[in-house]
C-alpha positions in Angstrom: 34.2 -16.4 -17.1 31.9 -14.3 -14.8 30.4 -11.8 -17.2 28.6 -8.6 -16.0 25.2 -7.9 -17.4 25.5 -5.3 -20.1 23.7 -4.5 -23.3 23.6 -7.5 -25.6 24.2 -10.2 -23.0 21.8 -13.1 -22.5 20.5 -13.1 -19.0 18.9 -16.1 -17.3 17.1 -15.3 -14.1 14.3 -15.9 -11.6 12.2 -12.9 -10.8 9.1 -11.8 -8.9 7.0 -8.7 -9.2 5.1 -7.6 -6.1 2.9 -4.6 -5.4 3.5 -2.3 -2.4 0.5 -4.1 -0.8 2.6 -7.3 -0.9 0.3 -8.8 -3.5 2.5 -10.9 -5.9 1.8 -10.1 -9.6 4.2 -12.6 -11.2 7.0 -14.9 -10.1 9.0 -17.8 -11.5 10.9 -18.5 -8.2 10.5 -22.3 -7.7 10.4 -22.8 -11.4 13.0 -22.8 -14.2 14.7 -19.4 -14.7 13.8 -17.5 -17.9 16.3 -16.1 -20.5 16.2 -13.0 -22.5 18.7 -10.7 -24.3 19.2 -7.3 -22.8 17.5 -4.7 -25.0 15.2 -7.2 -26.8 12.1 -5.6 -25.3 11.3 -8.5 -22.9 11.8 -6.2 -19.9 10.9 -2.6 -19.6 14.0 -0.3 -19.7 13.5 0.7 -16.1 13.8 -2.9 -15.0 16.7 -3.7 -17.4 18.7 -0.7 -16.2 18.8 -2.1 -12.6 20.3 -5.3 -13.8 23.4 -3.7 -15.4 26.6 -4.8 -13.7 25.1 -7.8 -11.9 26.7 -11.3 -12.3 25.6 -14.9 -12.1 24.7 -15.7 -8.4 23.7 -12.1 -7.6 20.4 -11.4 -5.9 18.7 -8.1 -5.5 15.4 -6.3 -4.9 14.5 -3.0 -6.5 11.7 -0.5 -6.1 10.4 0.6 -9.5 8.3 3.8 -9.5 5.5 4.0 -12.1 7.4 6.4 -14.4 10.1 3.7 -14.8 7.7 0.7 -14.8 4.3 0.6 -16.4 3.7 4.3 -16.5 1.0 6.6 -15.1 -2.6 6.0 -16.0 -4.0 8.5 -18.6 -7.6 9.7 -18.7 -7.6 9.5 -22.5 -7.0 5.7 -22.2 -10.5 5.4 -20.7 -13.1 5.3 -23.5 -16.8 4.8 -23.8 -17.8 2.1 -26.4 -21.3 1.6 -27.6 -22.9 -1.4 -25.8 -23.9 -2.7 -29.3 -20.2 -3.2 -30.1 -20.2 -6.2 -27.7 -21.8 -9.5 -28.3 -25.3 -9.3 -26.8 -24.9 -12.8 -25.3 -21.9 -11.7 -23.3 -22.7 -10.6 -19.8 -20.5 -7.5 -19.0 -19.2 -6.7 -15.6 -16.6 -4.3 -14.2 -13.2 -5.9 -13.9 -13.6 -8.2 -17.0 -10.7 -8.1 -19.5 -11.3 -8.0 -23.2 -9.0 -7.8 -26.2 -9.8 -5.1 -28.7 -8.3 -4.4 -32.2 -6.3 -1.2 -32.4 -5.9 1.1 -35.4 -2.8 -0.7 -36.6 -4.6 -4.1 -36.6 -2.9 -5.3 -33.4 -4.6 -6.2 -30.2 -4.8 -4.2 -27.0 -6.3 -5.4 -23.7 -9.0 -3.3 -22.0 -10.7 -3.7 -18.7 -14.4 -3.0 -18.3 -14.7 -0.1 -15.8 -18.4 0.5 -16.0 -21.4 -0.8 -17.8 -24.3 1.5 -18.7 -27.5 0.9 -20.6 -26.0 2.2 -23.9 -22.3 2.5 -23.3 -19.5 0.5 -21.8 -16.5 2.3 -20.2 -13.3 0.5 -21.0 -9.9 1.3 -19.4 -7.0 0.7 -21.7 -4.3 1.7 -19.2 -2.0 -1.1 -18.2 -3.4 -2.8 -15.1 -0.1 -2.0 -13.3 0.0 1.7 -14.4 0.4 4.0 -11.5 1.7 1.3 -9.3 5.1 1.0 -7.7 6.6 -2.5 -8.3 9.0 -4.4 -6.1 11.2 -6.3 -8.5 13.2 -9.2 -7.0 15.8 -11.0 -9.1 18.3 -13.9 -8.8 20.7 -14.1 -11.7 21.4 -17.7 -12.8 23.6 -17.1 -15.8 25.1 -14.2 -17.9 26.5 -15.1 -21.3 27.3 -13.3 -24.6 24.2 -13.1 -26.8 24.4 -15.0 -30.0 24.1 -12.5 -32.9 22.0 -13.9 -35.7 
């Protein structure tokens, strides 16, 4: 049985994400493949859509533009936070990643963009927003998803 990838199939694959600069962001080639169920939220829809119709043994590379990947950066995701909101013992430098509580009680990552005397500028955009991603996959298995 050589199933095609479609909604509600369990897909086991190896993948890599690379920026246009050639910098590898993530990869599990050389390790065990990972499994997920199409539509479970593990992969962004723009990535999932490109897997449709593939079968076990298939390999492919896709170019994912920002609007189908991690989105475009938004200015309103860059915020100034009072320096006093940070632990005074913590040295702050641009590029540092922190986790902040959001209004719903969840956690959101933010990267320090700038440190002033009284405020810290934090960028809450996804670090890969605005970037085109090269997505390489090798499909190991495609099977029906077990419905619970």
